[in-house]
Structures are given as structure tokens and as C-alpha cells.
N, C-alpha and C positions, 0 to 999 in steps of 0.2 A: 464458569467456575462456581458461581453462587448456586446455580441449580444442582450441580453435582454434590455440593456440600449438603444442600437441603434434601436431596434424594437420600443421602446417607442418614440424615436425621429421621426420615420417614420409615426407615427399615425397622425402627424400634416400635412403631405404632401401626403402620398400615399392614394389611394382609398381603398386598402385592404392590409393587412400584413398577409401572410399565414405562419403558424408555423408548422414545422414538425421535424422529427429526434429527437435526444436527447434533443434538446432545448424545445420540447413540454412538457417534464415531469415536470419541475418546474411550468409551467403554469397550467397543469392539477392538480398537487398536491395543488396548491394555491387555486383552486376552489373546493377542497374537494374530488377529485377522488383518488382511490387507484392506486398506480403506481408499486406495487410489488418490484422486484429487478431492475427496470429500472434505467438507469444512471441519477442521479440527486443529485447535491450538495445542502445540506440543506440551505446554505446561499443564494442560488439563488431563493428560494421560495418567500421570502418577496419582492425581486426585481420584480419577475413576477407578484405578487399580485398588487404591485403599478402600474405596466403597465396596468394590467386589469382594475383597478379602474379608471385610467386616460382615458382609452378607453371607459368605460361605461359612463363617464361624457361627452364624445365627440360624435363621430359619429359611434361608434361600428365598427371599421375597422379591428379589430383583428379577425383572423380565427384560430380555434384550431381543431385538429383531432376529429372526431366523431366515428371512429372505428380504430382498431389497429391489426397488426400481432405481436404475441408474441411467445416466445420460452423459453425453460428451460435454455438455454445458447447460447452464440454467437458462433454458429457452424452450418455449412450447414446441418449436419446430426442430429441436435437436434430435439426433438419433437416440433412441432409448432402448433399454433391455430390462426384462424382468428376470432377476437372478433367482435361482433355486436355493441359494445360500447367501452368505454375507461377505464373500471375498470379492471386493471391488477391484476390477482390473486397472492397471496403470492408465492414466489419461481419462478415466471415467469418474463421475462423482455420484454418490448416493443421494437421491432426492425424494425418496418416499419409502415407507415400509412396504414390504411385498404383501401379496394377497393372503398367504398363509399366516403371517404375523398379524395382519389386520383382523382375520377371522378369530385368531386366538385371543387377541386383545378384546375384541367385541364380546366374546363369550364371557370373559372375566367381568367386563363392565356391566353387562346386562343382568348378572346375578349378584352384583355387589349391593350392599345396603347403603353405602355412601361412596361417592366418587368425586374427587377433585381433579379437574383437568386443566393443565397449564402448558400450553405449547402444542402447535400442530405437529402432525406426524411426518410432514414433508412440505414441499413448496407448493401448497394447495392453490396458490394464485394462478398456477399454470395447470391446465386440465390433465396433462399426462402424469402429473405428480400429486393429484388431489385425492386419489382413491382411499389411501390410508386414513387421511384426516376425515374424509366423508364417512368411512366405516365406523370410526370412533364416535363421530357426531351422532350418527343414527343409533348406535348402541346406547348412548346417553339418553336419547329421546325415547327409547324403548324401555329404559330402566325403570323399575318400580321404586328405586331408592331415592335418596337425596342426592342431587347432582348439582355441583357448583363448578362454573367455568371461570377461570381467572386469567387475566392478561388481555391486552388489546388485540393482539394478533389472533389469539384463540377465539375471542368474541367475534372478531371479523369473520373467521372461518365458519363459525356456527351460523352467523347471520347470512353468509353467502349461500348456505344450504337451506335457508328458510326454517331453521330449527330453533331460533332464539326463544320461542315461547314454549319449548318442550323440555326445558331444564328448570331446576328449582331457583337458581340464582346466577346472574352474570356479573362479574366484577372486572373492571378494567385495570385494577391494581393487582396484577398477577404476582409480582415479586413480593410485595408487602403481604398479600394473602398467604403466600407460601411460607413466609417467615413466621407469621402469626400461627398458622396451623402446625408448624414444626416445633412450636413451643417457645419461640423468642418473644420477648416483651417489646412492644412497639410504643414509642413515646406518645403517639396520638391516641392509642387505646388507653394508656395509663392516664392521660389527661381526661379522657371521657369518663373514666372510672373514678375521677377525683383524686388520683394519686399524684404525688409530686413528680415533676419531670426535670431532669438535669438542665440547668441553665435558666430555669424559670423562677 
């Protein structure tokens, strides 16, 4: 829920907001796609729809997956399929972005002046679902811009591909970094700037 809200905030400042991983399913459900057994809290769907509607009224900066890798269960040995679309069959769950989406996202990342990445594109810990996250990680490594990776899971993914030295900065404080970049004032930053903090 917090990430959906922050994605909406970035629509006013970022050239594009690329959505992947479990976060994509409230958005896909909001526009009428079947998501099968994919991870999705029902209360997140109206929030995602609100973000989509605000994007449509603006400059259409939001990017959603156009294909997916799905499986019967979150297990490296599970039966998997690569869909040519985003309609997840009943009893299946989306566990990675598909190759077409990975290529499209990589192109945007490689040509961007600044990239902030928070959240893997799929269940990268299991090889059948790691390709999307790997593609994004390699695109960051090839980018000539400023590249910042935020969040422990995203940092773990980058390190697992041996690319931790190929980005400008890695922060394990993903949520806080997102809030700061979206324009919120953080108490810790206020204190470092010598400004008064509530309760102190």
C-alpha cells in the first residue's frame, strides 16, 4: 500500500515509473486483468486504480508488465509457463515479469539520466523467476546515469548477480529512501539539517 501511494507521488516528477514484482498485481487487477493466485491484497486494488486514473489524466508515465512468468506455486521445481500476456490462469501465480517486459524496462533504464530501483521484478531467489530482476540489474550496471538501489531485498538481488559495484549507491533503507525522494520530510533528515523535530 505504501509503495502504491509513493508510485503515485513519483508520477509528478519521474519520466517513467516501472512497476514489477508483486506490486504489479493490484494494478493489473485494477484494469481488469485476471491475476489467478498471484499475491494481491484486495484493499490495494482501489489504490492502484486511483494511481492509474491520475496517470491517465497526466503524462502516462506508469509502465505495467505486458507479459509474465507464472507457476503453480512458489518453488523452483514447480511447473512454470511464460505467458505472452498478463492474464494469469486460475490456480497459477505471477512470479516474474516476462521477457518482453524485461527488455522494455531495460531499454528505459539504460537511457535514463537517473534511476532509483526499489523492489525486485520477481521471486529472484528461485532461478526460474530471476530473469526479470537480472535484466533490470544488468541494465542499471550498463547505465551511464546515476543509479541508486534502495531496500534490503533489492540490494540482495544486485549482490547475487555480482553487480553491487556497478551502481552509484546502495541503501538498505528502501522505504525511507522512497519517502525522501517523493518529497516527504523525514525526522532523521530534519535533525541532520539542524531543524526542530516533533517530540524533541
